[in-house]
mmCIF file as gemmi writes it, N, C-alpha and C atoms, coordinates in Angstrom:
data_model
loop_
_atom_site.group_PDB
_atom_site.id
_atom_site.type_symbol
_atom_site.label_atom_id
_atom_site.label_alt_id
_atom_site.label_comp_id
_atom_site.label_asym_id
_atom_site.label_entity_id
_atom_site.label_seq_id
_atom_site.pdbx_PDB_ins_code
_atom_site.Cartn_x
_atom_site.Cartn_y
_atom_site.Cartn_z
_atom_site.occupancy
_atom_site.B_iso_or_equiv
_atom_site.pdbx_formal_charge
_atom_site.auth_seq_id
_atom_site.auth_asym_id
_atom_site.pdbx_PDB_model_num
ATOM 1 N N . MET Axp A 1 ? 41.537 -27.49 37.043 1 0 ? 1 A 1
ATOM 2 C CA . MET Axp A 1 ? 41.842 -28.866 37.594 1 0 ? 1 A 1
ATOM 3 C C . MET Axp A 1 ? 41.882 -28.748 39.525 1 0 ? 1 A 1
ATOM 4 N N . ASP Axp A 2 ? 42.284 -27.334 39.876 1 0 ? 2 A 1
ATOM 5 C CA . ASP Axp A 2 ? 42.481 -27.587 41.654 1 0 ? 2 A 1
ATOM 6 C C . ASP Axp A 2 ? 41.077 -27.551 42.044 1 0 ? 2 A 1
ATOM 7 N N . GLU Axp A 3 ? 40.449 -26.462 41.647 1 0 ? 3 A 1
ATOM 8 C CA . GLU Axp A 3 ? 39.133 -25.894 42.118 1 0 ? 3 A 1
ATOM 9 C C . GLU Axp A 3 ? 37.954 -27.157 41.834 1 0 ? 3 A 1
ATOM 10 N N . THR Axp A 4 ? 38.638 -28.259 40.859 1 0 ? 4 A 1
ATOM 11 C CA . THR Axp A 4 ? 38.093 -29.181 40.925 1 0 ? 4 A 1
ATOM 12 C C . THR Axp A 4 ? 37.476 -30.232 42.045 1 0 ? 4 A 1
ATOM 13 N N . LEU Axp A 5 ? 38.783 -30.414 42.067 1 0 ? 5 A 1
ATOM 14 C CA . LEU Axp A 5 ? 39.395 -30.956 43.673 1 0 ? 5 A 1
ATOM 15 C C . LEU Axp A 5 ? 38.695 -30.756 44.842 1 0 ? 5 A 1
ATOM 16 N N . ILE Axp A 6 ? 39.208 -29.647 45.004 1 0 ? 6 A 1
ATOM 17 C CA . ILE Axp A 6 ? 38.466 -29.09 45.972 1 0 ? 6 A 1
ATOM 18 C C . ILE Axp A 6 ? 36.556 -29.119 45.893 1 0 ? 6 A 1
ATOM 19 N N . ILE Axp A 7 ? 36.183 -29.052 45.394 1 0 ? 7 A 1
ATOM 20 C CA . ILE Axp A 7 ? 34.943 -28.437 45.749 1 0 ? 7 A 1
ATOM 21 C C . ILE Axp A 7 ? 33.451 -30.057 45.766 1 0 ? 7 A 1
ATOM 22 N N . LEU Axp A 8 ? 34.981 -30.952 45.054 1 0 ? 8 A 1
ATOM 23 C CA . LEU Axp A 8 ? 34.478 -32.572 45.505 1 0 ? 8 A 1
ATOM 24 C C . LEU Axp A 8 ? 35.303 -33.211 46.612 1 0 ? 8 A 1
ATOM 25 N N . ILE Axp A 9 ? 35.819 -32.875 47.626 1 0 ? 9 A 1
ATOM 26 C CA . ILE Axp A 9 ? 36.598 -32.482 48.976 1 0 ? 9 A 1
ATOM 27 C C . ILE Axp A 9 ? 35.011 -31.942 49.491 1 0 ? 9 A 1
ATOM 28 N N . ILE Axp A 10 ? 34.973 -31.47 49.482 1 0 ? 10 A 1
ATOM 29 C CA . ILE Axp A 10 ? 33.581 -30.285 50.282 1 0 ? 10 A 1
ATOM 30 C C . ILE Axp A 10 ? 32.312 -30.91 50.001 1 0 ? 10 A 1
ATOM 31 N N . LEU Axp A 11 ? 32.191 -31.617 49.276 1 0 ? 11 A 1
ATOM 32 C CA . LEU Axp A 11 ? 30.833 -31.742 48.444 1 0 ? 11 A 1
ATOM 33 C C . LEU Axp A 11 ? 30.846 -33.362 49.264 1 0 ? 11 A 1
ATOM 34 N N . SER Axp A 12 ? 31.727 -34.275 49.499 1 0 ? 12 A 1
ATOM 35 C CA . SER Axp A 12 ? 32.122 -35.702 49.864 1 0 ? 12 A 1
ATOM 36 C C . SER Axp A 12 ? 31.839 -35.467 51.69 1 0 ? 12 A 1
ATOM 37 N N . LEU Axp A 13 ? 32.542 -33.943 51.919 1 0 ? 13 A 1
ATOM 38 C CA . LEU Axp A 13 ? 32.391 -34.138 53.765 1 0 ? 13 A 1
ATOM 39 C C . LEU Axp A 13 ? 31.069 -33.487 53.842 1 0 ? 13 A 1
ATOM 40 N N . CYS Axp A 14 ? 30.383 -32.464 53.65 1 0 ? 14 A 1
ATOM 41 C CA . CYS Axp A 14 ? 29.283 -32.433 53.345 1 0 ? 14 A 1
ATOM 42 C C . CYS Axp A 14 ? 27.718 -33.455 53.591 1 0 ? 14 A 1
ATOM 43 N N . LEU Axp A 15 ? 28.285 -34.714 52.225 1 0 ? 15 A 1
ATOM 44 C CA . LEU Axp A 15 ? 27.145 -36.161 52.217 1 0 ? 15 A 1
ATOM 45 C C . LEU Axp A 15 ? 28.073 -36.847 53.779 1 0 ? 15 A 1
ATOM 46 N N . GLY Axp A 16 ? 29.367 -37.474 53.82 1 0 ? 16 A 1
ATOM 47 C CA . GLY Axp A 16 ? 29.715 -37.739 55.776 1 0 ? 16 A 1
ATOM 48 C C . GLY Axp A 16 ? 28.601 -37.469 55.565 1 0 ? 16 A 1
ATOM 49 N N . ALA Axp A 17 ? 28.474 -35.616 56.15 1 0 ? 17 A 1
ATOM 50 C CA . ALA Axp A 17 ? 27.555 -35.477 57.317 1 0 ? 17 A 1
ATOM 51 C C . ALA Axp A 17 ? 26.592 -35.37 57.272 1 0 ? 17 A 1
ATOM 52 N N . ALA Axp A 18 ? 26.316 -35.656 56.272 1 0 ? 18 A 1
ATOM 53 C CA . ALA Axp A 18 ? 24.869 -35.893 56.447 1 0 ? 18 A 1
ATOM 54 C C . ALA Axp A 18 ? 24.753 -36.853 57.034 1 0 ? 18 A 1
ATOM 55 N N . CYS Axp A 19 ? 25.366 -38.12 56.026 1 0 ? 19 A 1
ATOM 56 C CA . CYS Axp A 19 ? 24.546 -39.414 56.007 1 0 ? 19 A 1
ATOM 57 C C . CYS Axp A 19 ? 25.283 -39.631 57.891 1 0 ? 19 A 1
ATOM 58 N N . TRP Axp A 20 ? 26.24 -38.928 59.037 1 0 ? 20 A 1
ATOM 59 C CA . TRP Axp A 20 ? 26.533 -39.124 60.189 1 0 ? 20 A 1
ATOM 60 C C . TRP Axp A 20 ? 24.915 -39.1 61.017 1 0 ? 20 A 1
ATOM 61 N N . LEU Axp A 21 ? 24.813 -37.553 60.02 1 0 ? 21 A 1
ATOM 62 C CA . LEU Axp A 21 ? 23.341 -36.883 61.191 1 0 ? 21 A 1
ATOM 63 C C . LEU Axp A 21 ? 22.252 -37.718 60.99 1 0 ? 21 A 1
ATOM 64 N N . VAL Axp A 22 ? 21.69 -38.089 59.565 1 0 ? 22 A 1
ATOM 65 C CA . VAL Axp A 22 ? 20.621 -38.894 59.436 1 0 ? 22 A 1
ATOM 66 C C . VAL Axp A 22 ? 20.517 -40.858 60.75 1 0 ? 22 A 1
ATOM 67 N N . PHE Axp A 23 ? 22.482 -40.979 60.58 1 0 ? 23 A 1
ATOM 68 C CA . PHE Axp A 23 ? 22.649 -41.902 61.581 1 0 ? 23 A 1
ATOM 69 C C . PHE Axp A 23 ? 22.68 -41.846 63.298 1 0 ? 23 A 1
ATOM 70 N N . ILE Axp A 24 ? 23.037 -40.826 63.653 1 0 ? 24 A 1
ATOM 71 C CA . ILE Axp A 24 ? 22.626 -40.637 64.128 1 0 ? 24 A 1
ATOM 72 C C . ILE Axp A 24 ? 21.202 -39.56 65.237 1 0 ? 24 A 1
ATOM 73 N N . TRP Axp A 25 ? 20.036 -39.428 63.436 1 0 ? 25 A 1
ATOM 74 C CA . TRP Axp A 25 ? 18.663 -39.545 63.99 1 0 ? 25 A 1
ATOM 75 C C . TRP Axp A 25 ? 17.661 -40.435 63.957 1 0 ? 25 A 1
ATOM 76 N N . ALA Axp A 26 ? 18.396 -41.492 63.218 1 0 ? 26 A 1
ATOM 77 C CA . ALA Axp A 26 ? 17.652 -42.474 63.626 1 0 ? 26 A 1
ATOM 78 C C . ALA Axp A 26 ? 18.074 -43.612 64.929 1 0 ? 26 A 1
ATOM 79 N N . VAL Axp A 27 ? 19.222 -43.437 66.056 1 0 ? 27 A 1
ATOM 80 C CA . VAL Axp A 27 ? 19.416 -44.273 66.833 1 0 ? 27 A 1
ATOM 81 C C . VAL Axp A 27 ? 19.149 -43.322 68 1 0 ? 27 A 1
ATOM 82 N N . LYS Axp A 28 ? 18.599 -41.819 67.587 1 0 ? 28 A 1
ATOM 83 C CA . LYS Axp A 28 ? 18.01 -40.956 69.789 1 0 ? 28 A 1
ATOM 84 C C . LYS Axp A 28 ? 16.73 -42.162 68.873 1 0 ? 28 A 1
ATOM 85 N N . LYS Axp A 29 ? 15.614 -41.775 67.046 1 0 ? 29 A 1
ATOM 86 C CA . LYS Axp A 29 ? 14.518 -42.49 67.439 1 0 ? 29 A 1
ATOM 87 C C . LYS Axp A 29 ? 14.154 -43.516 67.889 1 0 ? 29 A 1
ATOM 88 N N . GLY Axp A 30 ? 14.932 -44.938 68.299 1 0 ? 30 A 1
ATOM 89 C CA . GLY Axp A 30 ? 15.002 -45.742 68.66 1 0 ? 30 A 1
ATOM 90 C C . GLY Axp A 30 ? 14.844 -47.465 66.907 1 0 ? 30 A 1
ATOM 91 N N . GLN Axp A 31 ? 15.049 -47.038 66.378 1 0 ? 31 A 1
ATOM 92 C CA . GLN Axp A 31 ? 15.679 -47.721 65.061 1 0 ? 31 A 1
ATOM 93 C C . GLN Axp A 31 ? 15.46 -48.888 65.255 1 0 ? 31 A 1
ATOM 94 N N . PHE Axp A 32 ? 17.452 -48.739 66.076 1 0 ? 32 A 1
ATOM 95 C CA . PHE Axp A 32 ? 18.528 -49.83 66.281 1 0 ? 32 A 1
ATOM 96 C C . PHE Axp A 32 ? 17.385 -50.328 67.834 1 0 ? 32 A 1
ATOM 97 N N . GLU Axp A 33 ? 16.96 -50.151 68.185 1 0 ? 33 A 1
ATOM 98 C CA . GLU Axp A 33 ? 16.899 -50.67 70.058 1 0 ? 33 A 1
ATOM 99 C C . GLU Axp A 33 ? 17.045 -52.782 70.319 1 0 ? 33 A 1
ATOM 100 N N . ASP Axp A 34 ? 15.394 -53.146 69.208 1 0 ? 34 A 1
ATOM 101 C CA . ASP Axp A 34 ? 15.172 -54.265 69.335 1 0 ? 34 A 1
ATOM 102 C C . ASP Axp A 34 ? 15.297 -55.221 67.655 1 0 ? 34 A 1
ATOM 103 N N . VAL Axp A 35 ? 16.127 -55.876 67.459 1 0 ? 35 A 1
ATOM 104 C CA . VAL Axp A 35 ? 16.74 -55.75 66.327 1 0 ? 35 A 1
ATOM 105 C C . VAL Axp A 35 ? 17.015 -57.536 66.221 1 0 ? 35 A 1
ATOM 106 N N . GLU Axp A 36 ? 16.656 -58.223 67.018 1 0 ? 36 A 1
ATOM 107 C CA . GLU Axp A 36 ? 15.96 -59.719 67.415 1 0 ? 36 A 1
ATOM 108 C C . GLU Axp A 36 ? 14.804 -59.652 67.317 1 0 ? 36 A 1
ATOM 109 N N . LYS Axp A 37 ? 13.717 -59.423 67.858 1 0 ? 37 A 1
ATOM 110 C CA . LYS Axp A 37 ? 12.003 -59.836 67.49 1 0 ? 37 A 1
ATOM 111 C C . LYS Axp A 37 ? 11.85 -59.672 67.084 1 0 ? 37 A 1
ATOM 112 N N . PRO Axp A 38 ? 11.999 -58.997 65.74 1 0 ? 38 A 1
ATOM 113 C CA . PRO Axp A 38 ? 11.22 -58.965 64.164 1 0 ? 38 A 1
ATOM 114 C C . PRO Axp A 38 ? 11.504 -60.136 64.27 1 0 ? 38 A 1
ATOM 115 N N . LYS Axp A 39 ? 12.828 -61.003 64.129 1 0 ? 39 A 1
ATOM 116 C CA . LYS Axp A 39 ? 12.728 -62.853 63.3 1 0 ? 39 A 1
ATOM 117 C C . LYS Axp A 39 ? 12.81 -63.824 64.305 1 0 ? 39 A 1
ATOM 118 N N . HIS Axp A 40 ? 12.047 -63.81 65.72 1 0 ? 40 A 1
ATOM 119 C CA . HIS Axp A 40 ? 10.803 -64.418 66.827 1 0 ? 40 A 1
ATOM 120 C C . HIS Axp A 40 ? 9.65 -64.436 66.979 1 0 ? 40 A 1
ATOM 121 N N . ARG Axp A 41 ? 9.52 -63.554 66.48 1 0 ? 41 A 1
ATOM 122 C CA . ARG Axp A 41 ? 8.219 -62.519 66.323 1 0 ? 41 A 1
ATOM 123 C C . ARG Axp A 41 ? 7.476 -63.751 65.157 1 0 ? 41 A 1
ATOM 124 N N . MET Axp A 42 ? 7.657 -64.828 64.561 1 0 ? 42 A 1
ATOM 125 C CA . MET Axp A 42 ? 7.458 -65.386 62.807 1 0 ? 42 A 1
ATOM 126 C C . MET Axp A 42 ? 6.968 -66.513 63.559 1 0 ? 42 A 1
ATOM 127 N N . LEU Axp A 43 ? 7.546 -66.638 65.288 1 0 ? 43 A 1
ATOM 128 C CA . LEU Axp A 43 ? 7.963 -68.473 65.647 1 0 ? 43 A 1
ATOM 129 C C . LEU Axp A 43 ? 7.005 -68.44 66.956 1 0 ? 43 A 1
ATOM 130 N N . ASP Axp A 44 ? 6.378 -67.176 67.438 1 0 ? 44 A 1
ATOM 131 C CA . ASP Axp A 44 ? 4.663 -66.951 68.144 1 0 ? 44 A 1
ATOM 132 C C . ASP Axp A 44 ? 3.903 -67.819 67.654 1 0 ? 44 A 1
ATOM 133 N N . ASP Axp A 45 ? 3.117 -67.849 69.184 1 0 ? 45 A 1
ATOM 134 C CA . ASP Axp A 45 ? 1.596 -67.876 68.228 1 0 ? 45 A 1
ATOM 135 C C . ASP Axp A 45 ? 0.493 -67.121 69.202 1 0 ? 45 A 1
ATOM 136 N N . ASP Axp A 46 ? -0.683 -66.892 68.692 1 0 ? 46 A 1
ATOM 137 C CA . ASP Axp A 46 ? -1.087 -65.827 68.778 1 0 ? 46 A 1
ATOM 138 C C . ASP Axp A 46 ? -2.5 -66.148 69.951 1 0 ? 46 A 1
C-alpha cells in the first residue's frame, strides 16, 4: 500500500511538472499574445 501511494505521488508530480513546462513553452512561443484579434478578424472587410 505504501509503495503504491509513493508511486502515485511521484507520478502526479512528474505529470504536473510536464504540464507546467508545456505551458511555459507555449508562453515563450507566443501562443497567448493576441487573444482578441481572432474574434475581431471576422468583422474586417477584405
